[in-house]
Biopython code that builds the backbone (N, CA, C, O; Angstrom):
import numpy as np
from Bio.PDB.StructureBuilder import StructureBuilder

atoms = [
    (1, "MET", "N", (-14.035, -22.677, -0.360)),
    (1, "MET", "CA", (-13.882, -21.625, -0.194)),
    (1, "MET", "C", (-13.762, -21.090, -1.626)),
    (1, "MET", "O", (-13.922, -19.886, -1.825)),
    (2, "PHE", "N", (-13.500, -21.896, -2.587)),
    (2, "PHE", "CA", (-13.607, -21.483, -4.187)),
    (2, "PHE", "C", (-14.715, -22.397, -4.513)),
    (2, "PHE", "O", (-14.997, -23.414, -3.880)),
    (3, "ARG", "N", (-15.366, -21.910, -5.642)),
    (3, "ARG", "CA", (-16.218, -22.580, -6.682)),
    (3, "ARG", "C", (-15.642, -22.686, -7.815)),
    (3, "ARG", "O", (-14.750, -21.882, -8.083)),
    (4, "VAL", "N", (-16.000, -23.670, -8.728)),
    (4, "VAL", "CA", (-15.600, -23.678, -10.145)),
    (4, "VAL", "C", (-16.401, -22.800, -10.769)),
    (4, "VAL", "O", (-17.558, -22.436, -10.559)),
    (5, "GLY", "N", (-15.392, -22.451, -11.770)),
    (5, "GLY", "CA", (-16.217, -21.332, -12.519)),
    (5, "GLY", "C", (-15.773, -19.760, -11.911)),
    (5, "GLY", "O", (-15.730, -18.797, -12.678)),
    (6, "GLU", "N", (-15.477, -19.642, -10.552)),
    (6, "GLU", "CA", (-15.353, -18.516, -10.133)),
    (6, "GLU", "C", (-14.109, -17.725, -10.528)),
    (6, "GLU", "O", (-13.097, -18.384, -10.765)),
    (7, "LEU", "N", (-14.056, -16.415, -10.629)),
    (7, "LEU", "CA", (-13.087, -15.358, -11.503)),
    (7, "LEU", "C", (-12.098, -15.255, -9.807)),
    (7, "LEU", "O", (-12.843, -15.147, -8.833)),
    (8, "ILE", "N", (-11.308, -15.271, -9.644)),
    (8, "ILE", "CA", (-10.255, -14.612, -8.855)),
    (8, "ILE", "C", (-8.932, -13.834, -8.861)),
    (8, "ILE", "O", (-8.337, -14.149, -9.892)),
    (9, "LYS", "N", (-8.316, -13.067, -8.239)),
    (9, "LYS", "CA", (-7.491, -12.672, -8.211)),
    (9, "LYS", "C", (-6.191, -12.564, -7.143)),
    (9, "LYS", "O", (-6.172, -12.690, -5.919)),
    (10, "ARG", "N", (-5.213, -12.306, -8.019)),
    (10, "ARG", "CA", (-3.787, -12.307, -7.099)),
    (10, "ARG", "C", (-3.774, -11.362, -6.099)),
    (10, "ARG", "O", (-3.576, -10.245, -6.576)),
    (11, "LYS", "N", (-3.935, -11.358, -4.643)),
    (11, "LYS", "CA", (-3.255, -10.386, -3.640)),
    (11, "LYS", "C", (-2.278, -9.131, -4.094)),
    (11, "LYS", "O", (-1.238, -9.175, -4.750)),
    (12, "ASN", "N", (-2.803, -8.270, -3.657)),
    (12, "ASN", "CA", (-1.834, -7.304, -4.937)),
    (12, "ASN", "C", (-0.627, -7.299, -3.818)),
    (12, "ASN", "O", (-0.849, -6.687, -2.773)),
    (13, "VAL", "N", (0.591, -7.930, -3.986)),
    (13, "VAL", "CA", (1.803, -7.951, -3.003)),
    (13, "VAL", "C", (2.933, -7.325, -4.121)),
    (13, "VAL", "O", (3.887, -6.737, -3.613)),
    (14, "SER", "N", (2.902, -7.386, -5.147)),
    (14, "SER", "CA", (3.975, -6.428, -5.684)),
    (14, "SER", "C", (3.384, -5.722, -6.981)),
    (14, "SER", "O", (4.059, -5.443, -7.972)),
    (15, "GLY", "N", (1.843, -5.443, -6.810)),
    (15, "GLY", "CA", (1.560, -4.606, -7.841)),
    (15, "GLY", "C", (0.994, -5.266, -9.329)),
    (15, "GLY", "O", (0.252, -4.670, -10.110)),
    (16, "VAL", "N", (1.478, -6.492, -9.490)),
    (16, "VAL", "CA", (1.141, -7.614, -10.673)),
    (16, "VAL", "C", (-0.187, -7.794, -10.593)),
    (16, "VAL", "O", (-0.789, -8.040, -9.548)),
    (17, "LYS", "N", (-0.779, -7.653, -11.907)),
    (17, "LYS", "CA", (-2.265, -8.219, -11.642)),
    (17, "LYS", "C", (-2.360, -9.243, -12.445)),
    (17, "LYS", "O", (-2.197, -9.194, -13.664)),
    (18, "SER", "N", (-2.719, -10.547, -11.575)),
    (18, "SER", "CA", (-3.308, -11.462, -12.112)),
    (18, "SER", "C", (-4.425, -12.338, -11.795)),
    (18, "SER", "O", (-4.759, -12.683, -10.661)),
    (19, "TYR", "N", (-4.994, -12.679, -12.929)),
    (19, "TYR", "CA", (-6.250, -12.652, -12.929)),
    (19, "TYR", "C", (-5.858, -14.303, -13.342)),
    (19, "TYR", "O", (-4.895, -14.658, -14.021)),
    (20, "CYS", "N", (-7.296, -15.503, -12.488)),
    (20, "CYS", "CA", (-7.090, -16.642, -12.689)),
    (20, "CYS", "C", (-8.896, -17.259, -12.998)),
    (20, "CYS", "O", (-9.718, -16.349, -12.882)),
    (21, "ILE", "N", (-9.405, -18.440, -13.301)),
    (21, "ILE", "CA", (-10.219, -18.682, -13.177)),
    (21, "ILE", "C", (-10.369, -20.354, -12.525)),
    (21, "ILE", "O", (-9.729, -21.384, -12.738)),
    (22, "VAL", "N", (-11.397, -20.065, -11.754)),
    (22, "VAL", "CA", (-11.017, -21.877, -11.163)),
    (22, "VAL", "C", (-12.192, -22.509, -11.906)),
    (22, "VAL", "O", (-13.374, -22.267, -12.149)),
    (23, "VAL", "N", (-10.982, -23.728, -12.213)),
    (23, "VAL", "CA", (-11.637, -24.730, -12.947)),
    (23, "VAL", "C", (-11.978, -26.170, -12.683)),
    (23, "VAL", "O", (-12.647, -26.955, -13.355)),
    (24, "ASP", "N", (-11.264, -26.343, -11.379)),
    (24, "ASP", "CA", (-12.189, -27.728, -10.601)),
    (24, "ASP", "C", (-11.367, -27.795, -9.207)),
    (24, "ASP", "O", (-10.276, -27.236, -9.089)),
    (25, "VAL", "N", (-11.917, -28.449, -8.270)),
    (25, "VAL", "CA", (-11.987, -28.452, -7.079)),
    (25, "VAL", "C", (-11.943, -29.603, -6.532)),
    (25, "VAL", "O", (-13.012, -30.211, -6.476)),
    (26, "GLU", "N", (-10.885, -30.164, -6.046)),
    (26, "GLU", "CA", (-10.941, -31.517, -5.535)),
    (26, "GLU", "C", (-10.732, -31.652, -4.326)),
    (26, "GLU", "O", (-9.631, -31.711, -3.779)),
    (27, "GLY", "N", (-12.233, -31.733, -3.623)),
    (27, "GLY", "CA", (-12.226, -32.299, -2.131)),
    (27, "GLY", "C", (-12.149, -30.781, -1.506)),
    (27, "GLY", "O", (-12.629, -29.687, -1.801)),
    (28, "LYS", "N", (-11.302, -31.295, -0.503)),
    (28, "LYS", "CA", (-10.773, -29.668, 0.461)),
    (28, "LYS", "C", (-9.402, -29.526, 0.372)),
    (28, "LYS", "O", (-8.861, -28.613, 0.996)),
    (29, "ASP", "N", (-8.415, -30.690, -0.664)),
    (29, "ASP", "CA", (-7.427, -30.454, -0.769)),
    (29, "ASP", "C", (-6.716, -29.372, -1.666)),
    (29, "ASP", "O", (-6.196, -28.370, -1.174)),
    (30, "SER", "N", (-6.726, -29.621, -2.914)),
    (30, "SER", "CA", (-6.310, -28.885, -3.991)),
    (30, "SER", "C", (-7.228, -28.550, -5.145)),
    (30, "SER", "O", (-8.053, -29.317, -5.644)),
    (31, "VAL", "N", (-6.950, -27.178, -5.539)),
    (31, "VAL", "CA", (-7.864, -26.346, -6.798)),
    (31, "VAL", "C", (-6.899, -25.887, -7.562)),
    (31, "VAL", "O", (-5.903, -25.185, -7.381)),
    (32, "THR", "N", (-7.722, -26.785, -9.050)),
    (32, "THR", "CA", (-6.889, -26.240, -10.347)),
    (32, "THR", "C", (-7.760, -25.045, -10.867)),
    (32, "THR", "O", (-8.968, -24.967, -10.644)),
    (33, "ILE", "N", (-6.951, -24.001, -11.671)),
    (33, "ILE", "CA", (-7.410, -22.803, -11.875)),
    (33, "ILE", "C", (-6.403, -22.874, -13.403)),
    (33, "ILE", "O", (-5.436, -23.622, -13.548)),
    (34, "TYR", "N", (-6.822, -22.096, -14.224)),
    (34, "TYR", "CA", (-6.312, -21.695, -15.392)),
    (34, "TYR", "C", (-5.821, -19.874, -14.998)),
    (34, "TYR", "O", (-6.503, -19.010, -14.448)),
    (35, "SER", "N", (-4.793, -19.817, -15.387)),
    (35, "SER", "CA", (-4.093, -18.643, -15.130)),
    (35, "SER", "C", (-3.324, -18.171, -16.707)),
    (35, "SER", "O", (-2.433, -18.521, -17.481)),
    (36, "ASN", "N", (-4.882, -16.644, -16.427)),
    (36, "ASN", "CA", (-4.923, -15.602, -17.770)),
    (36, "ASN", "C", (-3.711, -15.054, -17.985)),
    (36, "ASN", "O", (-3.620, -14.476, -19.068)),
    (37, "SER", "N", (-2.536, -15.047, -17.152)),
    (37, "SER", "CA", (-1.132, -14.242, -17.462)),
    (37, "SER", "C", (0.050, -15.083, -17.997)),
    (37, "SER", "O", (0.996, -14.742, -18.707)),
    (38, "LEU", "N", (-0.364, -16.625, -17.298)),
    (38, "LEU", "CA", (0.554, -17.658, -17.653)),
    (38, "LEU", "C", (-0.400, -18.366, -18.998)),
    (38, "LEU", "O", (0.019, -19.301, -19.680)),
    (39, "LYS", "N", (-1.352, -17.894, -19.136)),
    (39, "LYS", "CA", (-1.793, -18.880, -20.300)),
    (39, "LYS", "C", (-1.399, -20.737, -19.731)),
    (39, "LYS", "O", (-0.560, -21.468, -20.257)),
    (40, "SER", "N", (-2.219, -21.053, -18.661)),
    (40, "SER", "CA", (-1.569, -22.620, -18.534)),
    (40, "SER", "C", (-2.763, -23.069, -17.118)),
    (40, "SER", "O", (-3.238, -22.225, -16.357)),
    (41, "VAL", "N", (-2.989, -24.244, -17.062)),
    (41, "VAL", "CA", (-3.535, -24.674, -16.138)),
    (41, "VAL", "C", (-2.597, -25.013, -14.830)),
    (41, "VAL", "O", (-1.469, -25.478, -14.995)),
    (42, "LEU", "N", (-3.261, -24.688, -13.197)),
    (42, "LEU", "CA", (-2.000, -24.812, -12.781)),
    (42, "LEU", "C", (-3.131, -25.650, -11.559)),
    (42, "LEU", "O", (-4.361, -25.662, -11.578)),
    (43, "THR", "N", (-2.220, -26.275, -10.593)),
    (43, "THR", "CA", (-2.838, -26.875, -9.179)),
    (43, "THR", "C", (-2.107, -26.650, -8.255)),
    (43, "THR", "O", (-0.928, -26.994, -8.347)),
    (44, "TYR", "N", (-2.612, -25.972, -7.027)),
    (44, "TYR", "CA", (-2.058, -25.379, -5.878)),
    (44, "TYR", "C", (-3.259, -26.368, -4.560)),
    (44, "TYR", "O", (-4.437, -26.722, -4.617)),
    (45, "PRO", "N", (-2.337, -26.478, -3.669)),
    (45, "PRO", "CA", (-3.136, -26.871, -2.573)),
    (45, "PRO", "C", (-3.726, -25.993, -2.211)),
    (45, "PRO", "O", (-3.421, -24.881, -2.641)),
    (46, "MET", "N", (-4.938, -26.158, -1.160)),
    (46, "MET", "CA", (-6.340, -24.880, -0.791)),
    (46, "MET", "C", (-5.814, -23.875, -0.432)),
    (46, "MET", "O", (-5.988, -22.708, -0.784)),
    (47, "GLN", "N", (-4.924, -24.480, 0.536)),
    (47, "GLN", "CA", (-4.461, -23.242, 1.915)),
    (47, "GLN", "C", (-3.543, -22.162, 1.247)),
    (47, "GLN", "O", (-3.570, -20.959, 1.509)),
    (48, "VAL", "N", (-2.807, -22.723, 0.433)),
    (48, "VAL", "CA", (-1.584, -21.836, -0.669)),
    (48, "VAL", "C", (-2.425, -21.045, -1.393)),
    (48, "VAL", "O", (-2.241, -19.828, -1.411)),
    (49, "LEU", "N", (-3.467, -21.636, -2.090)),
    (49, "LEU", "CA", (-4.396, -20.575, -3.089)),
    (49, "LEU", "C", (-5.075, -19.793, -2.221)),
    (49, "LEU", "O", (-5.419, -18.759, -2.794)),
    (50, "SER", "N", (-5.426, -19.831, -1.073)),
    (50, "SER", "CA", (-6.702, -19.343, -0.160)),
    (50, "SER", "C", (-5.063, -17.928, 0.487)),
    (50, "SER", "O", (-5.501, -16.933, 1.066)),
    (51, "ASP", "N", (-4.275, -17.961, 0.407)),
    (51, "ASP", "CA", (-3.680, -17.198, 0.985)),
    (51, "ASP", "C", (-3.022, -16.403, 0.026)),
    (51, "ASP", "O", (-2.393, -15.387, 0.325)),
    (52, "LEU", "N", (-3.187, -16.968, -1.458)),
    (52, "LEU", "CA", (-2.740, -15.797, -2.587)),
    (52, "LEU", "C", (-3.570, -15.140, -3.401)),
    (52, "LEU", "O", (-3.387, -14.235, -4.216)),
    (53, "TYR", "N", (-4.570, -15.775, -3.031)),
    (53, "TYR", "CA", (-5.573, -15.296, -4.200)),
    (53, "TYR", "C", (-6.986, -14.968, -3.441)),
    (53, "TYR", "O", (-7.291, -15.385, -2.324)),
    (54, "GLU", "N", (-7.711, -14.206, -4.212)),
    (54, "GLU", "CA", (-9.131, -13.675, -3.292)),
    (54, "GLU", "C", (-10.167, -13.710, -4.590)),
    (54, "GLU", "O", (-9.780, -13.287, -5.680)),
    (55, "PRO", "N", (-11.438, -14.212, -4.418)),
    (55, "PRO", "CA", (-12.468, -13.776, -5.013)),
    (55, "PRO", "C", (-12.805, -12.731, -5.299)),
    (55, "PRO", "O", (-12.965, -11.817, -4.489)),
    (56, "ILE", "N", (-13.013, -12.643, -6.748)),
    (56, "ILE", "CA", (-13.263, -10.666, -7.390)),
    (56, "ILE", "C", (-14.394, -10.151, -6.700)),
    (56, "ILE", "O", (-14.871, -9.034, -6.900)),
    (57, "ASP", "N", (-14.823, -11.010, -5.864)),
    (57, "ASP", "CA", (-16.430, -10.132, -5.596)),
    (57, "ASP", "C", (-15.789, -9.345, -4.541)),
    (57, "ASP", "O", (-15.909, -8.128, -4.402)),
    (58, "SER", "N", (-14.915, -10.348, -3.612)),
    (58, "SER", "CA", (-14.415, -9.674, -2.269)),
    (58, "SER", "C", (-13.659, -8.524, -2.334)),
    (58, "SER", "O", (-13.748, -7.607, -1.518)),
    (59, "VAL", "N", (-12.987, -8.546, -3.195)),
    (59, "VAL", "CA", (-11.866, -7.245, -3.806)),
    (59, "VAL", "C", (-13.097, -6.111, -3.772)),
    (59, "VAL", "O", (-13.125, -5.209, -2.935)),
    (60, "ASN", "N", (-14.490, -6.368, -5.201)),
    (60, "ASN", "CA", (-15.227, -5.104, -5.536)),
    (60, "ASN", "C", (-15.789, -4.807, -4.053)),
    (60, "ASN", "O", (-15.770, -3.604, -3.794)),
    (61, "LYS", "N", (-16.197, -5.487, -3.204)),
    (61, "LYS", "CA", (-16.567, -5.503, -1.613)),
    (61, "LYS", "C", (-15.678, -4.709, -0.681)),
    (61, "LYS", "O", (-16.225, -4.116, 0.249)),
    (62, "ARG", "N", (-14.549, -4.643, -0.809)),
    (62, "ARG", "CA", (-13.768, -3.841, -0.199)),
    (62, "ARG", "C", (-13.312, -2.707, -0.916)),
    (62, "ARG", "O", (-12.912, -1.702, -0.327)),
    (63, "VAL", "N", (-13.345, -2.805, -2.152)),
    (63, "VAL", "CA", (-13.102, -1.336, -2.546)),
    (63, "VAL", "C", (-14.393, -0.286, -2.423)),
    (63, "VAL", "O", (-14.374, 0.941, -2.321)),
    (64, "GLN", "N", (-15.559, -1.241, -2.471)),
    (64, "GLN", "CA", (-16.915, -0.156, -2.604)),
    (64, "GLN", "C", (-16.977, 0.403, -0.439)),
    (64, "GLN", "O", (-17.407, 1.413, 0.119)),
    (65, "GLU", "N", (-16.443, -0.628, -0.005)),
    (65, "GLU", "CA", (-16.469, -0.131, 1.773)),
    (65, "GLU", "C", (-15.299, 1.217, 1.929)),
    (65, "GLU", "O", (-15.381, 2.273, 2.557)),
    (66, "GLU", "N", (-14.208, 0.644, 1.059)),
    (66, "GLU", "CA", (-13.416, 2.204, 1.449)),
    (66, "GLU", "C", (-13.945, 3.180, 1.058)),
    (66, "GLU", "O", (-13.999, 4.148, 1.816)),
    (67, "ILE", "N", (-14.582, 3.262, -0.418)),
    (67, "ILE", "CA", (-15.038, 4.635, -0.917)),
    (67, "ILE", "C", (-15.972, 4.884, -0.019)),
    (67, "ILE", "O", (-15.860, 6.075, 0.269)),
    (68, "VAL", "N", (-16.790, 4.427, 0.549)),
    (68, "VAL", "CA", (-17.946, 4.417, 1.248)),
    (68, "VAL", "C", (-17.191, 5.625, 2.472)),
    (68, "VAL", "O", (-17.466, 6.791, 2.756)),
    (69, "TYR", "N", (-16.335, 4.829, 2.874)),
    (69, "TYR", "CA", (-15.343, 5.357, 3.926)),
    (69, "TYR", "C", (-14.903, 6.974, 3.812)),
    (69, "TYR", "O", (-15.002, 7.888, 4.631)),
    (70, "GLU", "N", (-14.381, 6.933, 2.456)),
    (70, "GLU", "CA", (-13.413, 8.102, 2.088)),
    (70, "GLU", "C", (-14.987, 9.190, 2.240)),
    (70, "GLU", "O", (-14.623, 10.283, 2.674)),
    (71, "PHE", "N", (-16.188, 9.171, 2.061)),
    (71, "PHE", "CA", (-17.164, 9.948, 1.382)),
    (71, "PHE", "C", (-17.585, 10.510, 2.947)),
    (71, "PHE", "O", (-17.950, 11.660, 3.189)),
    (72, "THR", "N", (-17.444, 9.421, 3.930)),
    (72, "THR", "CA", (-18.124, 9.809, 5.460)),
    (72, "THR", "C", (-17.099, 10.759, 6.354)),
    (72, "THR", "O", (-17.429, 11.132, 7.480)),
]
sb = StructureBuilder()
sb.init_structure("model")
sb.init_model(0)
sb.init_chain("A")
sb.init_seg("    ")
for serial, (resi, resn, name, xyz) in enumerate(atoms, 1):
    if name == "N":
        sb.init_residue(resn, " ", resi, " ")
    sb.init_atom(name, np.array(xyz, "f"), 0.0, 1.0, " ", f" {name:<3s}", serial, name[0])
structure = sb.get_structure()
């Protein structure tokens, strides 16, 4: 699901913006990320990370779809 070097964003739950970079993907079990806000390297199980974070590309795509919807 996530690729090494990909910029990901925490899903907006509490209004806090958190950006991370995927550092390493260890099989299908766990992902190591660098958290820009915490300035630390963290390892999460893949399922937890996919529930908490989304790739920046999907965020931009969803925002663009909402903008198009507003104009129609």
